[in-house]
Every structure is written in C-alpha cells, then in structure tokens.
NUVO-474774 format. One record per residue (C-alpha): residue in one letter; x, y, z. Coordinates in steps of 0.2 Angstrom, whole numbers, plus 5000, padded with zeros to 4 digits. Layout:
AXYZ ...
end
This chain:
H503549365076 G503449375057 M505149435051 A504449525036 D503149615047 D503049795041 N501949845056 V503049785070 H504849785064 F505949635068 Q507149755077 N505749795089 A505749605094 T507649605096 E507549755107 M506149675118 T507149515119 N508649615125 A507649705138 L506849535144 I508649465146 N509249615155 A507749605167 N508149415170 K506349375164 Q505949205156 Y505149215139 E504749115123 M504849185106 F504649115089 F505149195072 Y504349155056 P505449195041 N504649285026 K502949305036 N502149475039 H501049535053 G499649405050 I500849255050 Y499949165036 G500349045022 G500948865023 N500948795040 A501448955049 R499849005057 L499448825061 H501048805070 L500848975079 Y499048925085 Y499748755091 L501048835101 M499848965109 T498548825113 N499948725122 F500548885131 I498748915138 K498448735143 E500148725152 N500048895161 L498248935165 
end
C-alpha cells in the first residue's frame, strides 16, 4: 500500500488489517512510504512485482 495514496487512504489499510486479525485470517501486507496509488519511483514497483510474482508461484 502506498502510504501517500490519495485514492485509498492508509487508514483504510489499517482498518482492513484489523478486520483480518479479528477474523483470524492470514495475510501479507507491504507498505511503501511516500508512494502514491501507482507505487512508482525508485525500486518500489520492481519490489512490488517481485513479491506478487513470488506469491503467485508459491500459491497457484
């Protein structure tokens, strides 16, 4: 989640995290400081795509 996202506010991510914990659901979440909704700049997007690719390989 881009912490500077003005489309989906960071508070929404924390509320979702709390709901997942309360429902005893496993989850993975990553935060990108100073990144907006597109999560671009520096190595942020490369890092995100690497994590998504590994998740798909391990879970599908």
